[in-house]
C-alpha positions as CSV (number, residue, x, y, z in Angstrom):
1,M,6.1,26.7,-1.7
2,V,7.2,30.0,-0.3
3,F,6.0,30.2,3.3
4,I,5.9,33.7,5.1
5,R,6.6,32.9,8.6
6,K,7.1,36.3,10.5
7,L,4.2,38.3,11.5
8,G,6.0,41.5,10.3
9,L,6.4,40.1,6.8
10,L,2.8,39.0,6.9
11,L,1.7,42.6,7.6
12,A,3.9,43.9,4.9
13,A,2.5,41.5,2.4
14,A,-1.1,42.0,3.3
15,S,-2.1,42.0,-0.4
16,I,-1.7,38.3,-0.6
17,F,-3.9,37.3,2.2
18,S,-6.8,38.5,4.2
19,L,-7.0,38.5,8.0
20,T,-10.0,37.4,10.0
21,T,-11.3,39.1,13.0
22,V,-9.1,38.8,16.1
23,V,-10.8,36.6,18.7
24,D,-9.7,35.0,22.0
25,A,-7.2,32.2,21.3
26,A,-8.3,28.6,22.2
27,A,-6.4,25.3,22.3
28,C,-5.3,23.6,19.0
29,K,-6.2,19.9,19.6
30,Y,-2.8,18.4,19.0
31,N,-0.7,21.2,20.3
32,D,-0.5,20.2,24.0
33,G,-3.6,22.3,24.9
34,L,-2.0,25.6,23.6
35,E,-2.7,28.0,20.7
36,C,-0.4,27.7,17.7
37,P,3.0,29.3,17.8
38,Q,4.2,32.1,15.4
39,E,6.2,29.6,13.4
40,T,3.3,27.4,12.5
41,P,0.4,29.9,13.2
42,C,-2.6,28.2,11.8
43,C,-4.7,25.5,13.5
44,S,-6.0,23.3,10.8
45,A,-9.5,21.9,10.7
46,H,-7.9,18.5,12.0
47,G,-6.3,20.2,15.0
48,H,-2.7,20.5,14.0
49,C,-0.6,23.7,13.7
50,G,0.9,24.6,10.4
51,N,2.0,27.3,8.0
52,S,0.9,25.9,4.6
53,P,-2.0,26.7,2.4
54,L,-3.5,23.3,3.6
55,A,-3.5,24.4,7.1
56,C,-4.1,28.1,6.6
57,G,-6.7,28.0,3.8
58,A,-10.4,27.3,4.3
59,G,-11.2,25.4,7.4
60,C,-8.5,26.9,9.5
61,N,-9.7,27.5,13.2
62,P,-8.9,31.2,13.9
63,S,-9.7,30.9,17.6
64,A,-6.9,28.4,18.2
65,S,-4.4,30.0,15.9
66,F,-1.5,32.3,16.8
67,H,-2.9,35.4,18.5
68,G,-6.4,34.3,17.6
69,R,-6.0,34.9,13.9
70,C,-6.2,32.7,10.9
71,E,-3.9,33.8,8.0
72,R,-5.3,32.9,4.6
73,F,-2.4,32.5,2.2
74,S,-2.6,32.7,-1.6
75,V,0.9,31.6,-2.6
76,D,2.2,29.9,-5.7
77,E,2.1,26.3,-4.9
78,N,4.3,25.6,-8.0
79,I,7.4,27.1,-6.2
80,Y,9.4,24.8,-3.8
81,N,12.6,25.9,-2.1
82,G,12.7,28.9,-4.3
83,K,12.7,26.8,-7.5
84,P,9.8,26.4,-10.0
85,R,8.4,22.9,-10.2
86,P,6.4,21.2,-12.9
87,V,2.8,22.2,-13.2
88,P,0.2,19.5,-13.6
89,S,-2.7,20.0,-16.0
90,L,-4.7,17.7,-13.7
91,P,-3.6,18.7,-10.1
92,K,-5.8,16.1,-8.5
93,G,-5.3,13.4,-11.1
94,S,-8.0,11.4,-12.9
95,F,-9.8,8.1,-13.0
96,K,-10.6,6.3,-16.3
97,E,-12.4,3.0,-16.9
98,V,-10.2,0.8,-19.0
99,G,-11.4,-2.8,-18.9
100,L,-13.1,-5.7,-17.2
101,T,-11.6,-8.3,-14.9
102,G,-14.0,-11.2,-15.7
103,V,-13.6,-12.4,-12.1
104,A,-14.0,-10.4,-8.9
105,A,-10.7,-9.0,-8.0
106,Q,-10.2,-10.1,-4.5
107,H,-6.4,-10.6,-4.8
108,I,-3.8,-9.3,-7.3
109,A,-0.2,-9.8,-8.0
110,L,1.9,-8.1,-10.8
111,V,3.8,-11.2,-12.1
112,T,5.5,-9.5,-15.1
113,P,5.7,-5.8,-16.1
114,T,2.5,-6.3,-18.3
115,K,0.7,-9.2,-16.6
116,M,-1.5,-9.0,-13.4
117,L,-2.9,-12.1,-11.8
118,I,-6.4,-11.5,-10.6
119,I,-7.6,-14.1,-8.0
120,D,-11.1,-14.6,-6.7
121,K,-12.8,-17.2,-4.6
122,A,-14.8,-20.0,-6.4
123,E,-18.1,-18.3,-7.5
124,N,-20.2,-17.8,-10.6
125,N,-18.1,-15.2,-12.4
126,P,-18.9,-14.2,-16.0
127,A,-15.5,-15.4,-17.2
128,K,-15.9,-19.1,-18.2
129,L,-13.4,-22.0,-18.6
130,P,-13.5,-24.1,-21.7
131,S,-15.6,-26.6,-19.7
132,G,-18.3,-23.9,-19.3
133,K,-17.7,-23.7,-15.6
134,A,-17.1,-20.3,-14.1
135,A,-13.5,-19.2,-13.7
136,Y,-12.1,-17.6,-10.6
137,N,-8.5,-16.7,-11.7
138,V,-7.4,-14.8,-14.7
139,E,-4.2,-13.3,-16.1
140,Y,-5.0,-9.6,-17.0
141,D,-2.8,-8.0,-19.8
142,L,-2.1,-4.3,-18.9
143,T,-1.4,-3.5,-22.5
144,T,-4.5,-4.7,-24.0
145,N,-6.9,-4.7,-20.9
146,E,-8.0,-8.2,-21.8
147,F,-7.8,-11.3,-19.7
148,R,-6.9,-15.0,-20.1
149,V,-8.9,-17.4,-17.9
150,L,-7.0,-19.7,-15.7
151,D,-7.9,-23.1,-14.2
152,V,-6.9,-23.8,-10.6
153,Q,-7.8,-26.9,-8.5
154,T,-8.1,-25.5,-5.0
155,N,-10.2,-22.6,-3.5
156,T,-8.1,-19.5,-3.5
157,F,-10.6,-17.6,-1.2
158,C,-8.8,-15.3,1.3
159,S,-5.4,-16.7,0.5
160,G,-1.9,-15.0,0.9
161,G,1.0,-14.7,-1.5
162,G,4.6,-14.0,-1.8
163,F,7.5,-14.0,-4.4
164,L,10.5,-16.2,-4.3
165,P,14.0,-14.7,-5.2
166,N,13.6,-16.0,-8.9
167,G,10.2,-14.2,-9.3
168,T,8.0,-17.2,-8.9
169,L,4.9,-16.4,-7.0
170,I,3.6,-18.7,-4.2
171,S,-0.1,-18.6,-3.3
172,A,-0.8,-20.0,0.1
173,G,-3.9,-21.0,2.0
174,G,-7.6,-20.6,1.0
175,A,-10.9,-22.0,1.9
176,E,-13.3,-24.9,1.7
177,S,-14.2,-27.1,-1.2
178,R,-17.3,-26.1,-3.2
179,L,-19.4,-27.9,-5.8
180,S,-22.2,-26.5,-7.8
181,H,-23.5,-26.6,-11.4
182,A,-21.7,-23.3,-12.1
183,F,-18.3,-24.0,-10.5
184,T,-16.2,-26.6,-8.8
185,T,-13.2,-26.4,-6.5
186,E,-11.2,-28.6,-4.0
187,T,-10.4,-27.3,-0.5
188,G,-7.6,-24.8,-0.4
189,F,-7.1,-24.3,3.4
190,Q,-3.7,-26.1,3.2
191,S,-2.8,-25.4,-0.5
192,L,0.4,-24.2,-1.9
193,R,0.3,-23.0,-5.6
194,M,3.1,-22.0,-7.8
195,W,3.1,-19.5,-10.7
196,K,6.2,-19.1,-12.8
197,P,5.7,-16.0,-14.9
198,C,5.7,-15.8,-18.6
199,E,4.9,-13.3,-21.3
200,D,3.6,-15.7,-24.0
201,K,0.4,-17.0,-22.3
202,S,2.0,-20.5,-21.7
203,C,2.1,-20.4,-17.9
204,H,-0.5,-22.0,-15.6
205,W,-0.9,-22.7,-11.9
206,I,1.2,-25.6,-10.6
207,E,-0.4,-27.6,-7.9
208,S,-0.3,-31.0,-6.3
209,P,-3.0,-30.9,-3.5
210,S,-2.4,-34.5,-2.5
211,D,1.4,-34.2,-2.0
212,R,2.4,-33.3,1.6
213,E,5.3,-31.2,0.3
214,W,2.7,-29.1,-1.5
215,Q,0.6,-28.5,1.6
216,L,0.9,-26.1,4.5
217,T,1.3,-27.5,8.0
218,G,-2.4,-26.7,8.9
219,N,-5.4,-24.8,7.7
220,R,-4.7,-21.2,6.9
221,W,-7.6,-18.8,5.9
222,Y,-6.6,-15.1,6.0
223,V,-2.9,-15.9,6.1
224,S,-0.1,-13.4,5.7
225,V,3.0,-14.2,3.5
226,T,6.2,-12.1,3.6
227,T,9.4,-12.5,1.8
228,M,12.3,-12.5,4.2
229,P,15.9,-11.3,3.7
230,T,16.9,-15.0,3.2
231,G,14.5,-15.2,0.3
232,E,12.4,-17.7,2.2
233,L,8.6,-17.0,2.7
234,F,7.4,-16.3,6.3
235,I,3.8,-17.7,6.4
236,L,1.9,-16.5,9.5
237,G,-1.4,-17.1,11.2
238,G,-4.8,-17.6,9.8
239,S,-8.0,-19.4,10.8
240,N,-8.9,-23.1,10.5
241,E,-12.2,-22.3,8.9
242,S,-14.1,-19.5,7.1
243,L,-15.8,-17.3,9.6
244,A,-16.8,-13.7,10.4
245,I,-14.1,-13.2,13.2
246,N,-11.4,-15.4,14.6
247,R,-11.6,-17.1,18.1
248,Y,-9.4,-19.3,20.2
249,A,-11.0,-22.6,18.9
250,T,-10.4,-21.7,15.3
251,N,-7.2,-19.7,15.6
252,N,-3.9,-21.0,14.0
253,P,-1.3,-19.1,16.1
254,T,1.7,-20.5,14.2
255,W,4.2,-19.6,11.6
256,E,6.1,-21.7,9.0
257,I,8.7,-21.3,6.3
258,F,8.5,-22.1,2.6
259,P,10.4,-23.8,1.1
260,K,10.2,-26.1,4.0
261,P,13.5,-27.2,5.6
262,K,14.4,-30.8,4.8
263,P,13.0,-33.3,5.6
264,A,9.9,-31.4,4.5
265,I,7.6,-34.4,5.3
266,D,8.5,-33.9,9.0
267,Y,8.4,-30.2,9.2
268,Q,6.3,-28.7,12.0
269,P,5.1,-25.2,12.5
270,N,6.2,-22.8,15.3
271,F,3.9,-21.4,17.9
272,M,3.6,-17.6,18.3
273,Q,2.0,-16.4,21.6
274,F,1.5,-12.9,19.9
275,M,-1.2,-14.4,17.5
276,V,-3.1,-15.5,20.6
277,D,-2.8,-12.2,22.5
278,A,-4.0,-10.3,19.4
279,L,-7.3,-12.3,19.2
280,P,-9.9,-11.8,17.9
281,H,-8.6,-9.2,15.4
282,N,-5.5,-11.1,14.2
283,L,-6.3,-12.2,10.6
284,Y,-4.1,-10.9,7.9
285,P,-1.5,-9.6,10.2
286,N,0.9,-7.0,8.7
287,V,4.6,-8.1,8.5
288,Y,7.7,-6.2,7.4
289,S,11.4,-7.1,7.5
290,L,13.7,-4.7,9.3
291,P,17.3,-3.6,8.8
292,D,18.6,-6.0,11.5
293,G,16.9,-9.0,9.8
294,N,14.1,-9.2,12.4
295,L,10.4,-8.8,11.4
296,Y,7.9,-6.2,12.5
297,I,4.5,-7.8,13.0
298,F,1.2,-5.9,13.6
299,A,-2.3,-7.2,14.5
300,N,-5.3,-5.8,16.3
301,Q,-3.7,-2.8,18.1
302,K,-0.5,-4.6,19.0
303,S,2.9,-4.9,17.4
304,I,6.2,-6.5,18.1
305,I,9.7,-7.1,16.7
306,F,10.3,-10.8,16.2
307,N,13.4,-12.8,15.7
308,V,12.7,-15.8,13.3
309,K,15.8,-17.7,13.9
310,E,15.3,-17.7,17.7
311,N,11.5,-17.8,17.5
312,K,11.2,-15.1,20.1
313,V,9.9,-11.5,20.6
314,I,12.7,-9.0,20.8
315,K,10.6,-6.0,21.6
316,Q,7.0,-5.3,22.6
317,L,5.9,-2.0,21.1
318,P,3.2,0.2,22.4
319,D,-0.4,-0.4,21.3
320,I,-1.6,2.0,18.7
321,P,-4.4,4.4,20.1
322,G,-7.8,4.4,18.8
323,G,-9.0,0.8,18.7
324,P,-8.2,-2.4,16.5
325,R,-7.2,-1.9,13.0
326,S,-7.1,-5.5,11.7
327,Y,-9.8,-7.6,10.1
328,P,-12.7,-7.2,10.3
329,L,-12.0,-3.6,11.7
330,T,-9.7,-3.3,8.8
331,G,-7.3,-0.4,8.5
332,S,-4.6,0.5,5.9
333,H,-1.0,-0.3,6.6
334,V,2.2,0.7,4.8
335,L,6.0,0.8,5.4
336,L,6.9,4.3,4.3
337,P,9.7,4.7,1.7
338,L,13.2,4.2,3.0
339,D,15.9,6.8,2.5
340,P,19.7,6.2,2.9
341,A,20.0,9.8,4.0
342,K,17.9,9.0,7.0
343,N,19.7,5.7,7.8
344,H,17.0,3.8,6.1
345,A,14.6,4.5,9.0
346,H,11.7,2.1,9.0
347,E,8.5,4.0,9.7
348,I,5.1,2.2,9.7
349,L,1.9,4.1,8.8
350,V,-1.5,2.7,9.9
351,C,-4.7,4.6,9.0
352,G,-8.4,4.1,9.6
353,G,-10.3,1.1,10.7
354,S,-13.7,0.8,12.4
355,E,-14.8,1.5,15.9
356,A,-16.8,-1.8,16.4
357,M,-18.2,-4.9,14.7
358,S,-21.5,-3.2,13.9
359,T,-23.1,-2.2,10.6
360,R,-23.6,1.3,12.2
361,A,-20.1,1.6,13.4
362,K,-18.2,4.6,12.2
363,A,-14.8,4.2,10.5
364,L,-11.8,5.7,12.2
365,Q,-10.3,8.9,11.1
366,T,-7.0,8.8,12.8
367,C,-3.6,7.5,11.6
368,G,-0.7,6.3,13.7
369,R,3.0,6.5,12.5
370,I,5.8,5.0,14.4
371,N,9.6,5.2,13.7
372,L,11.2,1.8,14.5
373,N,14.7,3.4,14.4
374,D,13.9,5.3,17.5
375,A,15.3,4.1,20.8
376,D,11.8,4.2,22.3
377,P,9.3,4.0,19.4
378,Q,6.0,5.7,20.0
379,W,3.0,6.2,17.9
380,E,2.6,9.8,16.5
381,M,-1.1,10.3,15.8
382,D,-2.6,12.3,12.8
383,T,-6.1,12.8,11.5
384,M,-7.3,12.2,8.0
385,P,-9.8,14.7,6.3
386,S,-12.4,11.9,6.4
387,P,-12.8,8.5,8.1
388,R,-11.9,5.3,6.1
389,L,-12.4,1.6,6.6
390,M,-11.0,-1.1,4.3
391,G,-8.7,1.4,2.4
392,D,-5.6,0.5,0.3
393,A,-2.3,2.2,0.9
394,I,-0.3,2.5,-2.3
395,I,3.3,3.9,-2.4
396,L,3.4,6.0,-5.5
397,A,6.3,6.6,-7.8
398,D,7.3,9.9,-6.1
399,G,7.2,8.2,-2.6
400,K,4.0,9.7,-1.5
401,V,1.2,7.3,-0.2
402,M,-2.2,7.1,-1.9
403,L,-5.1,6.0,0.3
404,L,-8.1,4.9,-1.7
405,N,-11.1,2.5,-1.7
406,G,-13.1,1.6,1.4
407,C,-16.1,3.0,3.2
408,K,-17.1,5.1,6.2
409,T,-19.5,2.9,8.1
410,G,-19.6,-0.7,9.2
411,Y,-16.9,-3.3,9.1
412,A,-15.3,-5.8,6.8
413,G,-17.4,-8.7,5.7
414,F,-20.4,-9.6,3.5
415,L,-23.0,-6.8,3.5
416,R,-21.4,-5.2,6.5
417,G,-20.2,-2.0,4.9
418,S,-21.9,1.2,3.7
419,D,-21.2,4.8,2.8
420,P,-18.4,4.4,0.2
421,V,-15.4,6.7,0.3
422,Y,-15.0,7.8,-3.4
423,T,-12.2,10.4,-2.8
424,P,-8.6,9.3,-2.5
425,L,-6.2,10.9,-0.1
426,I,-2.4,11.6,-0.6
427,Y,-0.2,11.4,2.4
428,D,3.2,13.2,2.1
429,P,5.6,11.6,4.6
430,A,8.0,14.5,4.4
431,A,5.4,17.2,5.2
432,P,5.0,18.5,8.8
433,L,2.4,16.9,11.1
434,G,-1.0,18.2,10.4
435,Q,-0.2,19.1,6.7
436,R,0.4,15.7,5.2
437,F,-3.0,15.0,3.6
438,T,-4.4,16.2,0.3
439,E,-7.6,15.1,-1.3
440,W,-7.6,14.2,-5.0
441,V,-10.4,13.7,-7.6
442,P,-13.1,11.2,-6.7
443,S,-13.9,8.1,-8.6
444,N,-17.6,7.3,-9.3
445,I,-17.3,3.6,-8.6
446,A,-17.8,2.3,-5.0
447,R,-14.8,0.1,-4.0
448,M,-16.0,-1.7,-0.8
449,Y,-15.1,-5.0,0.7
450,H,-12.7,-7.1,-1.6
451,S,-11.3,-4.1,-3.5
452,V,-7.7,-3.9,-4.6
453,A,-5.1,-1.4,-6.0
454,M,-1.5,-1.3,-7.1
455,L,1.1,1.1,-8.5
456,L,2.0,0.0,-12.2
457,P,5.3,0.4,-13.9
458,D,4.1,3.3,-16.0
459,G,3.4,5.2,-12.8
460,S,-0.4,4.9,-12.9
461,V,-2.5,3.0,-10.4
462,F,-4.5,-0.1,-11.2
463,V,-7.8,-0.2,-9.3
464,A,-10.3,-3.0,-9.3
465,G,-12.7,-5.2,-7.3
466,S,-15.5,-4.7,-4.8
467,N,-17.7,-7.6,-3.9
468,Q,-19.2,-7.6,-0.4
469,N,-21.9,-10.1,-1.5
470,S,-21.4,-13.8,-0.4
471,E,-21.9,-14.8,-4.1
472,V,-21.9,-12.8,-7.4
473,R,-24.8,-10.4,-7.4
474,Y,-25.8,-7.9,-10.0
475,E,-29.0,-6.5,-8.6
476,N,-31.2,-6.2,-5.5
477,V,-28.1,-5.5,-3.3
478,P,-26.6,-2.2,-2.2
479,F,-23.3,-2.8,-4.0
480,P,-23.4,-5.2,-6.9
481,T,-20.3,-7.3,-7.7
482,E,-17.8,-5.0,-9.6
483,Y,-15.8,-6.0,-12.6
484,R,-14.8,-2.7,-14.0
485,V,-11.1,-1.8,-14.0
486,E,-10.0,1.8,-13.4
487,S,-6.7,3.4,-14.2
488,F,-5.8,6.3,-12.0
489,T,-3.4,9.0,-13.5
490,P,-1.5,10.8,-10.7
491,P,-0.8,14.5,-11.2
492,Y,2.9,13.8,-11.8
493,L,2.0,12.2,-15.2
494,T,0.2,15.4,-16.4
495,T,2.8,18.1,-15.8
496,D,4.4,20.6,-18.3
497,L,7.7,18.8,-18.0
498,A,8.3,16.1,-20.6
499,R,8.6,12.7,-19.0
500,P,12.1,11.6,-18.4
501,E,13.4,8.3,-20.0
502,I,15.9,5.7,-19.1
503,V,17.9,5.4,-22.2
504,S,20.6,2.9,-21.1
505,K,20.2,-0.8,-20.3
506,V,19.4,-1.6,-16.7
507,P,20.7,-4.9,-15.4
508,E,18.0,-7.6,-15.4
509,K,19.6,-9.2,-12.3
510,M,21.3,-7.1,-9.6
511,A,23.4,-8.0,-6.6
512,Y,23.3,-6.2,-3.2
513,G,25.7,-3.2,-3.2
514,Q,26.2,-3.4,-7.0
515,K,27.1,-0.1,-8.7
516,F,25.8,0.4,-12.2
517,E,25.6,3.2,-14.6
518,V,22.3,4.5,-15.9
519,T,21.7,7.4,-18.4
520,I,18.5,9.5,-18.1
521,D,17.1,11.7,-20.8
522,V,15.5,14.6,-19.0
523,K,14.1,15.9,-22.3
524,A,14.4,19.6,-21.4
525,T,16.5,21.8,-19.2
526,D,15.3,25.3,-20.2
527,R,12.6,25.8,-17.6
528,Y,13.4,23.3,-14.9
529,E,16.8,22.6,-13.6
530,P,17.3,18.8,-13.6
531,E,16.8,17.2,-10.2
532,V,17.1,13.5,-10.6
533,T,16.4,10.8,-7.9
534,F,16.3,7.0,-8.2
535,M,13.8,4.6,-6.5
536,L,13.5,0.9,-6.2
537,G,10.1,-0.6,-5.4
538,R,8.5,-4.0,-4.7
539,K,4.8,-4.5,-5.5
540,G,4.0,-7.5,-3.4
541,F,0.7,-9.4,-3.1
542,V,-2.5,-7.5,-2.5
543,T,-5.7,-8.6,-0.8
544,H,-8.2,-7.2,1.9
545,S,-6.2,-4.0,2.4
546,T,-3.1,-6.0,3.1
547,H,-0.1,-5.3,0.7
548,M,2.2,-8.1,1.5
549,S,5.9,-7.3,1.0
550,Q,5.1,-3.9,-0.5
551,R,8.1,-1.5,0.0
552,M,10.2,1.2,-1.7
553,T,13.6,2.8,-1.2
554,K,15.6,5.7,-2.5
555,L,18.9,4.8,-4.0
556,V,22.3,6.5,-3.6
557,A,23.4,8.0,-6.9
558,T,26.3,10.1,-8.2
559,Q,26.0,12.3,-11.2
560,G,28.5,11.8,-14.0
561,K,28.8,13.3,-17.5
562,Q,26.0,15.3,-19.2
563,T,25.5,15.5,-22.9
564,G,22.6,17.8,-23.8
565,T,19.6,16.5,-22.0
566,K,21.2,13.1,-21.3
567,I,22.8,12.7,-17.8
568,T,24.7,9.6,-16.6
569,Y,24.6,8.5,-13.0
570,T,26.3,5.8,-11.0
571,V,23.6,4.2,-8.9
572,E,24.1,1.8,-6.0
573,A,21.8,-1.1,-5.4
574,P,20.6,-1.5,-1.6
575,P,23.6,-2.7,0.5
576,N,21.8,-5.8,1.8
577,A,18.7,-8.0,1.8
578,N,17.4,-6.8,5.1
579,L,16.5,-3.4,3.4
580,M,14.9,-5.0,0.3
581,P,14.4,-8.7,0.4
582,P,15.4,-10.6,-2.8
583,G,13.0,-11.0,-5.7
584,P,11.2,-9.0,-8.4
585,H,11.6,-5.2,-8.2
586,Y,10.9,-2.1,-10.3
587,F,13.6,0.6,-10.8
588,H,12.7,4.1,-11.9
589,A,14.0,7.6,-11.9
590,L,12.2,10.9,-11.3
591,N,13.1,14.3,-12.6
592,N,11.6,17.0,-10.4
593,G,9.0,14.5,-9.3
594,V,8.1,13.3,-12.8
595,P,8.8,9.5,-13.0
596,T,10.3,7.5,-15.9
597,H,8.7,4.1,-16.8
598,A,9.9,1.5,-14.3
599,E,12.3,-1.2,-15.3
600,H,11.8,-4.7,-14.0
601,L,14.9,-6.5,-12.4
602,L,15.6,-9.4,-10.0
603,L,17.4,-8.3,-6.8
604,N,19.2,-11.4,-5.6
């Protein structure tokens, strides 16, 4: 975008905007009690100073803007840094219904480029096993939008999950045994389940519930699982039983490692005081590995940096303002994309939540962002265009963050939420404070409690789930159990620039620091000068607004020869496992923000 910053230039270019009446200046909310300065003259509706159409368009507060005026810009949004950029035909994206899940989509994991595991609790879903009993796990084919029913012995309700370095998925924890005429399941509180991915429909869950080595060290319901730089899984917290909110008597304030250190039969968990201090809002804590090998852990309003080897807290971080943001006052959490040019700064974004455990409570409208590379990390607060509870935060192919699903009133739990949020938000981490949010096209499906979403290799977003009923319900409830799958097409897939293509072979297995050549066909160079970047992403395991191990990083690349529209680059894998822990990843390139289809690889 071209931003006109100087008042003199504004007056000279009066034809592209209109000025409002001059009034006495007031304080812009997040500008230290002052009116906005000339450099960022417009006070947005959310109380931040800016100079973009987002801040200076409709909704700008003239009384708190520079000299009491609100400049209304009409600039070409398809110009950036003086260069034209691709124009999307759908500038706010689009939703499309594409299939049915067969089981309520409470958890999801992308186990191959074309296969999604969809995991529910044991309940009377329409998908049936050969026995006639209701299924509660399926393998969903992203190419055909059909599902294959899966049998599982133990209850996967409110479990966690993580990938081992070889791509194997481990599902951990769950809930109580259930027996009815419609479905049957054994207890899953201490279960470990293994899924070795396949493309030929031959793979099934591997379990051994009676074997101690295939059990957790204690009951874990609402447990978090994170892949560490070592390739081991860090399994944290949970409750001893199914409940509405955790308490001291039911709390499991411990962590353990999988695979278990030998002898596995004698392995004991490790106590963590933080998981006591974070009560009662400590279920599904958010965990991310850091550049020094330590872990960042968030629960309630609290966060710490934790050393696993020494089992101790390295640093206590400040509480995020605005109230608890963990279950059942569930907010959205994401590690923002890493960038080698910024020393791989690890920045955490936490958005939304609820003000109280009340069905009338209002969702939070604020977001906090903290840079863990700072010497003294502090939360920088921002405001969303609308409040949101139980949202999902997805890192898109271009590095922006999509916030979708959830509601505006209540809290997480059965029949506890209302007032769905249909409109997704896009958060641009690189934009100035107060100018980072954009609203995109709304869905027409309410995605409440137990909804999920994930970026797919083709650059679209998989959206499914919503079941805030204690059992499957189709009628006489505010929000029936939802089985429809939506595909969201971001604007970057609808531009007037042909989609680039990776035309060379990408290594299926990659070592840290490895350099490899990749050739990109940018398709055309006549209108847009090629501007190619490379990204490596990890999808993780998704449930209850918690995206376990989701992360993305830019990669260092050097341009080589160009033949026509084909350009060869030397790309470097991440230098170490602290930045991107080992396991399945997806590699893609972007030309002027338009992504290629992502290639699957194992980083190990």
